[in-house]
C-alpha positions in Angstrom: 2.2 -3.0 11.4 -1.5 -2.8 10.5 -4.0 -4.9 8.8 -6.1 -3.4 6.1 -9.1 -5.2 4.8 -10.0 -4.4 1.2 -13.2 -5.2 -0.6 -13.2 -7.1 -3.9 -13.3 -3.9 -6.0 -10.3 -2.3 -4.2 -8.3 -5.5 -4.5 -9.0 -5.7 -8.2 -7.9 -2.0 -8.6 -4.6 -2.6 -6.8 -4.0 -5.8 -8.7 -4.6 -3.9 -12.0 -2.2 -1.1 -11.0 0.5 -3.7 -10.1 0.1 -5.5 -13.4 0.5 -2.1 -15.2 3.7 -1.4 -13.4 5.0 -5.0 -14.0 4.3 -4.7 -17.7 6.1 -1.3 -17.9 9.5 -2.5 -16.7 11.9 -5.1 -18.2 13.9 -5.6 -15.1 12.4 -7.3 -12.0 14.4 -4.9 -9.8 13.0 -1.9 -11.5 9.5 -3.4 -11.1 10.0 -3.9 -7.4 11.3 -0.3 -7.0 8.2 1.0 -8.8 5.8 -1.1 -6.7 7.5 0.1 -3.5 7.2 3.7 -4.7 3.5 3.1 -5.5 3.0 1.6 -2.0 4.6 4.7 -0.4 2.3 6.9 -2.4 -0.8 5.0 -1.1 0.5 5.1 2.5 1.0 8.9 2.2 -2.6 9.3 0.9 -3.9 7.2 3.8 -2.0 9.3 6.3 -3.2 12.5 4.7 -6.8 11.3 5.0 -6.3 10.2 8.6 -4.9 13.6 9.4 -7.7 15.6 7.8 -10.5 13.2 8.9 -9.6 11.6 12.2 -13.1 10.0 12.6 -12.8 8.1 9.3 -9.3 6.6 9.6 -7.5 5.6 12.7 -3.7 5.0 12.5 -2.0 3.1 15.3 1.6 1.8 15.7 2.7 -1.3 17.5 6.2 -1.5 19.1 6.3 -5.2 18.6 8.7 -6.1 15.8 7.2 -8.1 13.0 7.7 -11.9 13.2 8.3 -13.8 10.1 7.4 -17.5 10.2 
């Protein structure tokens, strides 16, 4: 798991996109599915950038399972 720090503009953009998706669907389940698909799309874009420009983005993986508390 990684931590990503976003500036205020990026947070506002992500919040706006989430609100658009929420408004588009009547069912909470369909909204969650759409948000998950959007998240996967963002992750794919980040991985593509990391692959093309290794000096800009560094991706690391931790073997430790996440702890919920």
